C-alpha positions in Angstrom: -22.8 0.1 -9.8 -22.4 -2.9 -7.5 -25.2 -5.5 -7.2 -27.4 -5.5 -4.1 -25.8 -7.4 -1.2 -28.5 -10.0 -0.9 -28.1 -11.4 -4.4 -27.7 -15.2 -4.3 -24.7 -16.1 -6.3 -24.3 -19.4 -8.1 -22.9 -22.1 -5.9 -19.2 -22.6 -6.4 -16.0 -24.3 -5.1 -14.5 -22.1 -2.4 -10.9 -22.5 -1.3 -10.6 -21.7 2.4 -7.1 -21.4 3.8 -6.7 -22.0 7.5 -9.8 -24.2 7.3 -8.8 -26.2 10.5 -8.5 -23.1 12.6 -10.9 -21.2 14.8 -12.6 -18.9 12.3 -11.8 -21.2 9.3 -13.7 -24.2 10.7 -16.8 -22.1 11.5 -16.7 -20.6 8.1 -16.3 -23.9 6.3 -19.3 -25.3 8.2 -21.4 -22.3 7.2 -20.4 -22.5 3.6 -21.1 -26.2 3.4 -24.5 -25.8 5.0 -25.3 -23.1 2.4 -24.5 -25.5 -0.4 -21.0 -24.4 -1.4 -18.3 -26.9 -1.9 -15.3 -26.2 0.3 -11.7 -27.0 -0.4 -9.9 -26.6 2.9 -6.2 -26.2 3.4 -4.2 -25.9 6.6 -0.5 -26.5 7.7 -1.2 -27.4 11.3 1.3 -24.8 12.5 2.9 -25.8 15.8 1.8 -22.5 17.5 -0.7 -24.6 19.4 -1.4 -28.4 19.6 -2.4 -30.1 16.4 -5.2 -32.1 18.2 -7.2 -28.8 18.6 -7.3 -28.4 14.8 -8.0 -32.1 14.3 -11.0 -31.7 16.5 -12.2 -28.7 14.5 -11.9 -30.7 11.3 -13.8 -33.8 12.6 -17.3 -32.5 11.9 -16.2 -31.0 8.5 -14.9 -34.3 7.2 -18.3 -35.9 7.6 -20.0 -33.2 5.5 -20.6 -33.7 1.8 -18.8 -31.2 -0.5 -15.7 -30.9 1.7 -12.2 -31.8 0.7 -9.0 -31.1 2.6 -5.3 -30.7 2.0 -2.5 -30.5 4.5 -0.1 -28.0 3.0 2.0 -25.0 3.9 1.5 -21.9 1.8 5.1 -20.9 2.4 6.2 -23.7 0.1 4.7 -22.9 -3.3 4.8 -26.5 -4.5 2.5 -27.7 -1.7 -0.6 -25.8 -2.9 -0.2 -27.4 -6.3 -1.7 -30.5 -4.7 -5.1 -28.9 -5.3 -6.6 -30.3 -8.5 -10.2 -29.1 -8.1 -11.5 -26.1 -10.0 -11.5 -23.1 -7.6 -14.1 -20.3 -8.1 -13.1 -18.1 -5.2 -10.6 -18.0 -2.3 -11.1 -17.0 1.3 -7.6 -16.5 2.8 -7.7 -16.9 6.6 -4.4 -18.7 7.2 -1.9 -16.6 9.1 0.3 -16.5 12.1 -1.7 -14.4 14.6 -0.9 -12.4 17.7 0.9 -9.2 18.5 3.3 -10.2 21.2 4.5 -13.4 19.4 5.2 -11.4 16.3 7.5 -9.1 18.3 9.5 -12.2 19.3 9.5 -13.7 15.8 9.1 -11.0 13.1 10.7 -13.0 10.3 8.4 -15.9 11.0 5.4 -13.6 10.8 6.5 -12.0 7.6 7.2 -15.4 6.0 3.8 -16.9 7.1 1.7 -13.9 6.5 3.2 -12.0 3.6 5.2 -14.7 1.9 2.3 -17.2 2.0 -0.1 -14.5 0.7 2.3 -14.0 -2.3 2.2 -17.8 -2.9 -1.6 -17.8 -2.8 -1.9 -14.9 -5.2 0.5 -16.5 -7.6 -1.6 -19.6 -7.5 -4.6 -17.6 -8.3 -2.9 -15.8 -11.2 -1.8 -19.2 -12.6 -5.2 -20.8 -12.2 -7.1 -17.6 -13.4 -9.0 -17.4 -10.1 -10.6 -13.9 -9.9 -12.5 -13.8 -6.7 -10.7 -13.3 -3.4 -11.5 -12.4 0.3 -8.6 -11.7 2.6 -8.6 -11.7 6.4 -6.9 -8.6 7.6 -7.0 -7.2 11.2 -8.0 -4.2 13.3 -4.4 -4.1 14.3 -3.6 -2.2 11.1 -5.1 0.9 12.8 -2.4 1.0 15.4 -3.0 3.5 18.2 -5.4 5.5 16.0 -6.6 8.5 18.0 -9.8 8.9 16.0 -12.6 6.5 17.0 -14.4 4.6 15.8 -11.9 3.3 13.3 -13.1 3.9 9.7 -11.8 2.2 6.5 -10.9 5.7 5.2 -8.5 6.3 8.1 -4.8 6.3 7.4 -3.1 3.0 8.5 0.5 3.9 8.0 1.7 3.5 11.5 1.6 -0.2 12.5 3.1 -0.9 16.0 3.8 -4.6 15.7 5.2 -7.0 13.0 1.8 -8.7 13.0 0.0 -5.4 12.1 2.7 -4.6 9.5 2.2 -8.1 7.9 -1.5 -7.5 7.6 -1.3 -4.0 6.2 1.4 -5.3 3.8 -1.0 -8.1 2.7 -3.7 -5.5 1.9 -1.1 -3.6 -0.3 0.0 -6.8 -2.0 -3.6 -7.7 -2.7 -4.0 -4.3 -4.4 -1.0 -4.9 -6.6 -2.5 -8.2 -7.9 -5.9 -6.6 -8.3 -4.4 -3.9 -10.4 -2.2 -6.2 -12.5 -4.4 -9.3 -12.9 -8.0 -8.0 -12.3 -8.5 -10.1 -9.2 -11.7 -8.9 -7.5 -10.7 -8.4 -3.8 -12.3 -7.7 -0.5 -10.1 -7.1 2.6 -11.9 -7.7 5.9 -10.5 -6.2 9.1 -11.5 -8.5 11.9 -12.0 -7.0 15.4 -11.1 -9.4 18.3 -13.1 -12.5 17.3 -14.2 -14.8 20.1 -16.5 -17.8 20.7 -16.4 -21.6 20.7 -13.1 -23.1 19.3 -11.2 -19.9 20.0 -7.4 -20.5 20.1 -6.0 -21.3 23.5 -3.5 -18.4 23.4 -6.2 -15.7 23.1 -7.3 -13.7 26.1 -10.8 -14.9 26.6 -9.8 -18.6 26.4 -6.9 -18.0 28.7 -9.1 -16.2 31.3 -11.6 -19.0 31.3 -8.8 -21.6 31.7 -7.1 -19.7 34.6 -10.4 -19.2 36.5 -11.5 -22.8 36.2 -8.0 -23.9 37.3 -8.3 -21.7 40.4 -5.5 -19.3 39.2 -5.5 -15.5 39.2 -6.2 -13.6 36.0 -3.4 -11.3 35.0 -4.5 -7.8 34.0 -2.0 -5.7 32.1 -2.3 -1.9 32.8 -5.2 -0.5 34.7 -7.8 -2.5 32.8 -8.9 0.5 30.8 -7.8 -0.8 27.4 -10.8 -1.8 25.3 -11.6 -4.2 22.5 -14.4 -4.4 20.1 -15.2 -8.1 20.8 -17.0 -9.8 17.9 -18.7 -13.2 18.2 -17.4 -15.7 15.7 -20.8 -16.4 14.1 -21.3 -12.7 13.4 -17.8 -12.6 11.8 -18.6 -15.6 9.7 -21.9 -14.0 8.5 -19.8 -11.0 7.4 -17.3 -13.2 5.6 -20.1 -15.0 3.7 -21.7 -11.7 2.7 -18.3 -10.4 1.5 -17.8 -13.6 -0.5 -21.2 -13.3 -2.2 -20.4 -9.6 -2.8 -17.1 -10.3 -4.6 -18.5 -13.3 -6.5 -21.3 -11.3 -8.1 -19.5 -8.0 -8.9 -16.6 -7.0 -11.3 -13.8 -4.5 -10.7 -14.0 -4.9 -6.9 -11.3 -3.7 -4.5 -13.0 -2.9 -1.2 -12.0 -3.0 2.5 -14.6 -3.5 5.3 -14.4 -3.5 9.1 -16.1 -6.6 10.7 -16.5 -5.5 14.3 -19.3 -5.2 16.9 -19.2 -1.4 17.1 -19.2 -1.7 20.9 -15.8 -1.7 22.6 -15.5 -3.2 26.1 -12.9 -2.4 28.7 -10.6 -5.2 29.8 -11.7 -4.9 33.4 -15.3 -5.2 32.4 -14.6 -8.2 30.2 -12.9 -10.0 33.1 -15.8 -9.0 35.4 -18.3 -10.5 32.9 -16.3 -13.8 32.6 -16.2 -14.2 36.4 -20.0 -13.6 36.5 -20.6 -16.2 33.7 -18.5 -18.8 35.5 -19.9 -17.9 38.9 -16.7 -17.2 40.8 -15.3 -14.3 42.8 -12.7 -12.2 41.0 -9.0 -12.9 41.6 -6.9 -10.5 39.6 -3.1 -9.7 39.4 -2.1 -6.4 37.9 1.0 -6.0 35.7 2.4 -3.2 33.4 0.9 -2.8 29.9 2.7 -4.9 27.3 4.6 -3.5 24.3 2.9 -3.5 20.9 -0.6 -3.5 22.5 -3.1 -0.8 21.5 -5.3 1.2 23.8 -8.6 0.6 22.0 -10.2 -1.1 19.0 -13.5 0.3 17.9 -15.1 -0.5 14.5 -17.1 1.8 12.4 -19.3 -0.7 10.6 -21.4 1.7 8.6 -19.8 0.7 5.3 -20.2 -3.1 5.9 -23.8 -2.5 6.9 -24.6 -0.5 3.8 -22.7 -2.7 1.2 -22.8 -6.1 2.8 -25.9 -6.1 5.0 -23.6 -6.8 7.9 -25.3 -6.4 11.3 -23.8 -8.3 14.3 -26.4 -9.8 16.6 -24.5 -11.3 19.5 -23.8 -9.4 22.7 -20.6 -9.9 24.7 -22.5 -11.6 27.5 -24.3 -14.0 25.2 -21.1 -14.8 23.4 -19.3 -15.5 26.7 -22.1 -17.8 27.7 -21.8 -19.7 24.4 -18.0 -20.0 24.9 -18.5 -21.2 28.5 -20.9 -23.9 27.4 -18.4 -25.1 24.7 -15.5 -24.9 27.1 -17.3 -27.2 29.6 -18.2 -29.7 27.0 -14.6 -30.0 25.9 -13.0 -30.1 29.3 
């Protein structure tokens, strides 16, 4: 029987991979504020400008209990720089994005699956038994049953990125089985908010609108995403971390979504309203590898983690808009 979700675990040293990234920097801040020690690692992948991640790190470096290593998990020797005791790992580092993965499948498998193997070997060697893994709603592919449940079959990925995340979940199970590593896989659903990567849709839409450029809409705008505000996602990650730290024999998978999909055309309408400009939209054919809808069934996460997202799409867009204007 698992312990109740609100059990307060002993404070420990948490290794956060991808700590300089969008979600990783928010998570590291939260953990530090809650009294954890955070060991951050990031390779500053050239997918977007290094200065963005440096800005994310700036506030973290001034907080007590934070240490940071620049290292690439693809190179096993680089993670050996870490000398501190590690009590648990949250593995966020990955190459993200469906379309880029179609153009560079090998790069995605190396960065996502190969790096995960390196990390799991590091955990085995250091006898680290507590692990949270960032998976993705993309593993569901074009699932016809909605909302998506953790019990649904996820055997039909439609992009190398989705394949890499599903493969990561399977690799995690192997190490759980062989080496008793307590593991939680978290399937994120379209996370957005301040610090969002510049290549992601919401960030791109804001930039285009503020620059006076038209927004490109692929398909008829009917595709829908379960947009989840970053602080809600971080709350779910912390709950999963506490869950895995206090229980033994754990291998669980949870959806972290908002349980409220929004059509692309409605998202764009909301962004124009938040900015206060009239819509200017160009229509193009739907892109390969894209899914029709993501829609999270979050009943399991609610029951076992106490997960309960609080931020509406509109409030999240307003928070992003405020951040965007501060940075530009």
